[in-house]
C-alpha positions as CSV (number, residue, x, y, z in Angstrom):
1,M,142.0,64.8,60.1
2,V,142.9,67.1,63.0
3,D,143.5,65.8,66.4
4,T,141.8,68.1,68.9
5,R,143.3,66.5,72.0
6,S,146.8,67.4,71.0
7,G,145.9,70.9,69.6
8,D,147.7,74.0,70.6
9,R,146.8,75.6,73.9
10,E,145.3,78.8,72.3
11,T,142.7,76.8,70.4
12,Q,141.7,74.9,73.6
13,L,141.5,78.2,75.7
14,C,139.2,79.8,73.1
15,R,136.6,77.1,73.3
16,C,136.6,76.6,77.0
17,P,135.1,79.9,78.4
18,W,132.0,79.5,76.2
19,R,131.4,76.1,77.5
20,K,131.6,77.3,81.1
21,W,129.3,80.3,80.4
22,G,126.8,78.0,78.7
23,R,126.8,75.6,81.7
24,W,126.5,78.5,84.1
25,L,123.5,80.0,82.2
26,A,121.8,76.6,82.0
27,F,122.3,76.1,85.7
28,V,120.8,79.5,86.5
29,A,117.8,78.9,84.2
30,L,117.2,75.5,85.7
31,A,117.4,76.9,89.2
32,Y,114.9,79.7,88.3
33,L,112.4,77.2,86.8
34,V,112.7,74.8,89.8
35,L,112.2,77.7,92.3
36,W,109.2,78.9,90.3
37,G,107.7,75.4,90.3
38,V,108.2,75.1,94.1
39,T,106.5,78.4,94.5
40,W,103.6,77.2,92.3
41,L,103.2,74.1,94.4
42,F,103.3,75.6,97.9
43,G,102.7,79.3,97.6
44,P,99.0,79.6,96.6
45,N,97.9,77.3,99.4
46,A,99.8,79.4,101.9
47,V,98.0,82.5,100.7
48,V,94.6,80.9,101.0
49,R,95.5,79.6,104.5
50,L,96.6,83.1,105.5
51,F,93.3,84.7,104.5
52,A,91.3,81.8,106.0
53,S,93.1,82.1,109.4
54,H,92.9,85.9,109.5
55,Y,89.2,86.0,108.5
56,A,88.0,82.8,110.3
57,T,85.8,84.4,112.9
58,K,84.7,87.8,114.0
59,T,83.7,89.0,117.5
60,D,80.2,90.5,117.7
61,S,79.1,93.2,120.1
62,D,78.2,90.6,122.8
63,G,81.7,89.1,122.6
64,K,80.6,85.9,120.8
65,Q,82.6,84.5,117.9
66,I,80.8,84.5,114.6
67,P,82.1,82.4,111.7
68,I,82.9,84.2,108.5
69,E,81.7,82.8,105.2
70,F,84.9,82.1,103.3
71,H,85.1,81.7,99.5
72,T,88.2,80.8,97.4
73,D,88.8,81.1,93.6
74,A,86.4,84.0,93.5
75,K,86.1,86.1,90.3
76,F,86.2,89.8,90.7
77,A,84.6,92.6,88.6
78,G,84.6,96.4,88.7
79,E,86.9,99.0,89.9
80,A,87.2,101.4,92.8
81,M,83.9,101.3,94.9
82,N,82.4,98.8,92.5
83,F,85.2,96.2,93.0
84,F,83.4,93.1,94.3
85,P,83.4,89.4,93.9
86,D,81.1,88.1,91.3
87,P,78.6,87.0,92.6
88,V,78.6,88.8,95.9
89,P,77.9,86.5,98.9
90,E,74.5,86.9,100.4
91,V,75.3,86.5,104.0
92,S,77.5,88.9,105.9
93,P,80.3,88.6,107.2
94,W,82.2,87.1,104.3
95,C,85.7,87.0,102.8
96,C,86.5,86.1,99.1
97,V,90.0,85.4,97.8
98,G,90.7,85.1,94.1
99,S,93.0,82.5,92.5
100,P,96.5,83.2,93.6
101,S,99.0,83.5,90.8
102,V,102.8,83.3,90.8
103,L,104.5,86.2,89.1
104,A,108.0,84.9,89.7
105,P,109.8,82.7,92.1
106,F,108.6,83.6,95.7
107,L,106.2,86.3,94.4
108,I,102.4,85.5,94.7
109,T,99.6,87.9,93.9
110,T,95.8,87.7,94.5
111,K,92.7,89.8,94.6
112,F,90.6,89.8,97.8
113,A,87.5,91.4,99.3
114,Y,85.9,91.1,102.7
115,H,82.8,92.5,104.5
116,L,82.6,92.1,108.2
117,G,79.9,94.5,109.1
118,P,78.3,97.9,108.3
119,F,81.6,99.8,108.4
120,A,84.2,97.1,108.2
121,G,85.2,95.8,104.8
122,G,87.6,96.3,102.0
123,G,88.9,94.8,98.7
124,G,91.9,95.0,96.5
125,Y,95.0,93.5,95.2
126,V,98.0,92.2,97.2
127,V,101.5,90.8,96.4
128,F,103.2,88.5,98.9
129,L,106.8,87.3,99.2
130,W,106.6,83.6,100.0
131,T,109.3,81.9,102.0
132,P,109.2,78.5,103.7
133,W,108.9,80.5,107.0
134,G,105.9,82.5,106.0
135,L,104.2,85.1,103.8
136,Y,105.3,88.8,103.8
137,E,103.2,91.5,102.2
138,V,105.2,93.4,99.7
139,Y,102.6,95.6,98.1
140,H,98.9,96.1,98.4
141,K,96.4,98.4,96.5
142,Y,93.0,98.8,98.1
143,E,90.1,99.4,95.7
144,W,87.8,100.3,98.6
145,V,87.8,100.3,102.3
146,E,84.8,100.9,104.6
């Protein structure tokens, strides 16, 4: 039987770095998963709130505020000029936001479309950087803009 406590120093030094690397990698993986979970908990609601506040009302030609019909978890179909929520809302003005998904910690993506009037609308894909202080647009790709 070999006593590992009183072993020579070379044997102890060979095992030690691997243990430190393993702990370090486990800590990094755990931190990544925790940050991803926090983003899943709070990020999608922040995206929906951002769109809801931005497209809450519209001012008509008389200066009156008109509420905008707002839909969440919308499904989208088509490409380019045929990119619309399915089904398309009947009443204009409207705004539809798809289900936000988390690509990685702090990165949230969603599809969206809005129609505010005859020549005011658009739709596409957007990626946000989520922080506890706010959302920052990182990338957007418009499928159509009126």
